[in-house]
N, C-alpha and C positions, 0 to 999 in steps of 0.2 A: 793299657788296662786301667791305670790310675785316671787317665783322661776320661774314659767312659764312665768310671765310677763317679767322678766329679760332676760330669754332665747329668747323670741320672739323679744325683743328690740335688742339683740345681733345679731340675724339673720337678722333683718331689716338693721342694721348698716353694716353688712357684704355685704348684697345685694347692698346697696347704694355705698359702696366702690368699689365693683366689677363693677358696672355700670360706675362709674367714671374712673376706670382703662381701661375698654373697650372703652370708649369715647376717652380717651387720646391716646390710641394705634391707633384708627382709624384716628384721626386727624394727627398723626405723619406719617401715611403711605398713606392712601387714603381718599378722601371725604367719608362721611358717606353714605353707600349704602342705608340705610333706609331713610335718609334725602332726597336723590335724588328721592326715590320712592314717598315720601309725597309731593314733589314739582312738581310732574308730572301732566300735564294738563289733562291726561287721568284718573286720580284717580276718581273713581265713587262716587263723593260727590254731584254732581249736582250744583256746584258753578257757572257754566256758564249759568245757567238758571236765574240768578239774576244780575241786573245792579246796585244795591246798590243806587238807586235813580237817576241814570244818565238819564234814559228814561224820567222820570218825569221832571227832570231839563231841558232837551232839549225841552220838550213840553210846559213848562211854560216860555220860552223865544222865541223871534222872530228869524226867520232864519238868519237875519243879525247879530244878537248877537252870534248865535251858530257857524257861519262860521269864526269867528275870531280865529287865530292860538293859542292864549293864553288861550282860554276858557277851553279846556279840561284839560291841566295841572293844571289850577286853581281849577277845580272841583276835580281832583285827590288828590290834597293837602288837600282839605276840607274833602273828604271822608276818607282819611288816618288819619287825625286828629280826626275825629269823632270816628273812630274805636278804636284809641289809648286811647281816654278819656273814652269811654263807656265800652269797652270790654277787652282791654289789662290787666287792673288790675286783672280781674278774671282769665285770663290765667296764669299770674305770680303767683297768690295765689294758684291755683290748682296744678301747677307744684311743688311749694315748700311744699304744704301740701295736698297730694292726698287723705288723709283720710277725708278731708273736702269737697270732690267732690260733694256730694249730697247737702250739705248746700249751697255751692257756686252756684250750678245750680239753686236751688230754689230762692236764693237771686237775681241772674241775671234775672230770669224770672219775679220776682216781680218788678224789676227796669226797665225792658224793656217796656215802655209805648206804643210804636208804634207797632200796631199789624202786620204791613207788615214786619218790621224789625225782630220782634219775629218769624214770620213764616219762614223767610229766615235762621235765626240762628238755629232754631229747625230742619229744614229740613236737613241742612248740618251736624248738630251734630248727629242726629240719623243715617244718612248715614255713618258717620265715625265710629260710634259705631258698626254698622252692619259689616263694613269692618274689624274692629278690631276683632270681634268675628269669622268671617268666614275666614280671611286670615292672619292677622298680629299677632294674639295672640301667635301662635306657635313660632314666632321669638323672643318673649320677655322673656320667662321663668317666674319664680315666683319672684315677687318683690312687695313692697308696692303699687306702682301705678297700677300694674297688678291686685292685689287683690281688689283695690278700684274700678277698672273698672268692675271686676266680680260682686262685690256687687251692683254697680250702675246699671248694666245691669239687674240683678235679680230684683232690686227694680222697674226698668222701666216696666218690664213685669208683675209685681205683680198687680192684680186688686185692684182698690181703695177700701179702707175700709170705712165703714159707722159708724156713731155714734150710740150708743145703744139707745140714747134718741130721736134723730131726723133723718130723712132720708136725711142727709147732708153728702157730701163727706168730709173726713178728709183731708183738703188741705195740711197739714203738711207732708204728705207722698207722695204727687204727685210730679213727676219729669218730666222735659220737654226734657232734652238732648240737651242743648245749645252747640253751636259749640266750643266756646273758652275753656271752662273748660274741655270738652271731648278731644279736641286737645292737651291740656296741659298734661293730664293724659296719653294719647297714646304716645306722644313724650317722656315723662319721662320714661315710661315703656320700650320704645325701645332704651333707652340709648342716646338719642339726648340731647345736652346741652340746657340749658334754653335760652341762647342767640340765638342759631340756631333755636330753636323752635319759639321764638317770631318773629325773623326776617322773617322766612319762612312764618309764619302766615300772616304778613303784606304784604309780597311780593306776596303771592298767592292771596290776596285780590286785589292788584294792577293789577295782571294778569287778573283776572276775569273782573274788570272794563274796562281795556284796550280792552279785547275781546268783551265786550258789545259795546264799542265805534266803533270797526270795523264793527260789525253787524248793528249798527245804522247809518253807513255811515258817522261817524265823521272823520275817518281817514282810510287810507289804511293799508294793512297787513305789508308792509315794514316800514311804519312810526311807526306802533305799536311796532314792534320789536326793532326799533331804540330807541323808548322811554323806553322800558323795559331794554335795554342794557345801557342806558345813565347814566352818573355820577350824573345827576340831580336827577333821581329817587332814586338812592342809597343814596344820601345825604338827600332826603326827608324822606325816611324810617328810616335811622339812626337818623335823627333829632327827629321825633315823638317818636321813641323808647327811646331815651335818656330823652326826657321830661316826658315820662310816666313810666320810669323804677322804680322810687321810689313811685309811686302813689299806695295807698292802696285801697282796695275795698270800704271802707267807703268814699273815696274821688272821686270815679268814678261818672261821669255825662256827659251829652251831651255837648261837647265843641263847637259844631257847630249846634245851634238849627235849622238853615235852612235845614240841612240834614234830620232832622226828618219830616219837612214839605214836602220836596220833596218825601221822601220815603213814607210817610203816604198818600200822594195824588195819589200815583201810581194806586191804585185800582179804582180811579174815572176817569182815562183817557179814552177817547172815544175808542181808539184802542191801543194795547200794544203787544209787542213781548216777554217781560220778566215777571218773577213772582214778581219782586220788582225793 
């Protein structure tokens, strides 16, 4: 038994070193092909169906307030900070310990109190898990995060078990498929570095919110691209990433309570064009 455990540990260590070598080689030669793929706006995750509270934010302020040039950058800073304090710790933890993917998903689900935010996270996470199974898995090979995703997917498809004494679902085995931990496992399995994974996660969020701003007539498409290309946005992402880099899952919490209010009230808007 001990011999088998030692052999498996050695294989895991070899797989980890091979991923690090592959990452180092790709950085020395070309940008990561798979990283460019995951940052593509056409990735079928449904991210652009969500405004992350922007639509509700605009609806709860008068037009004179929303027309000010500084309003959207201010909101973008708030939503990035909210994401970094509530979700980033789970991404970092899942990347560093893919074997805990199921526990991290269950913990994040229990700590996500806003049903609208939970719906957006689960929708994108399950879409990414489907993309992994149908398209990305063949590019990853066999590794600890790939095996963790395989087990996670199997557990997601497993019907809920019931207690032998009462007709109650055993909530300990229910998984939701939240976006951040699944993203971490997928990027780890594909050999993308932790820094690249976390930065791309935050940048993709910014792209989705900026896209929502264009469709909500907050800004035009050229202004949107200018904002995405700006040094200001880069500094904002790097700043929230640096502040949350050492944050543990136990320390995660809503750093911008107003974001939960805006997102939570989205479902009561008289008319809406986004899912959150």
